[in-house]
C-alpha positions, 0 to 999 in steps of 0.5 A: 056864825056858830050856834054858840060862841064856844064850847063842846056843845057848840062844836057838836051843834055846828057839826050836826048842822053841817051834817043836816045841810049835807043831808038836805043837799044830797036829797035835793041833788037826788030829786034833780037827778031823778027829774033830769033837771039841772041847777039852772032849771031849779033856778028858773023855777025859783026865779033866782040866779043859778049862783043863788042855787049854787049857794043854797046847794053848797052844803053850807051849814048855814042853809036855812029852813026858808031856803029849803022851803023855797026849793021844795016849793019850786019843786012842788015837794013837801019837806018832812023833819023827824027826830029819831033815836041815833044808831050806835056809833057816830055817823059822819057821811051821807050816802044815797040808799042802794035801793034808789029811794029818795031816802039817805043813810049815814055811813061810817 
């Protein structure tokens, strides 16, 4: 369900939510890759079905903080949320940094 029922601000909030969900799933995928783990491995650690992990990592903008916390707990990681000033221009895609860090950058 959208953040609000209609309007430009609701559309912007929905788009921002979708970007954050993609960002989170890219981060989790990066951690799994670095640890040579599969989604099935994550499901086992979380004590959920592989299908549930697929739902969580689908990039759906309805990804919840509780789901992210469950992933982090299973992987023995912390989640950090920061509010930062945006760079100029609009950012549309998430990409991993070329230095292979866990960080991400937005690309145009």
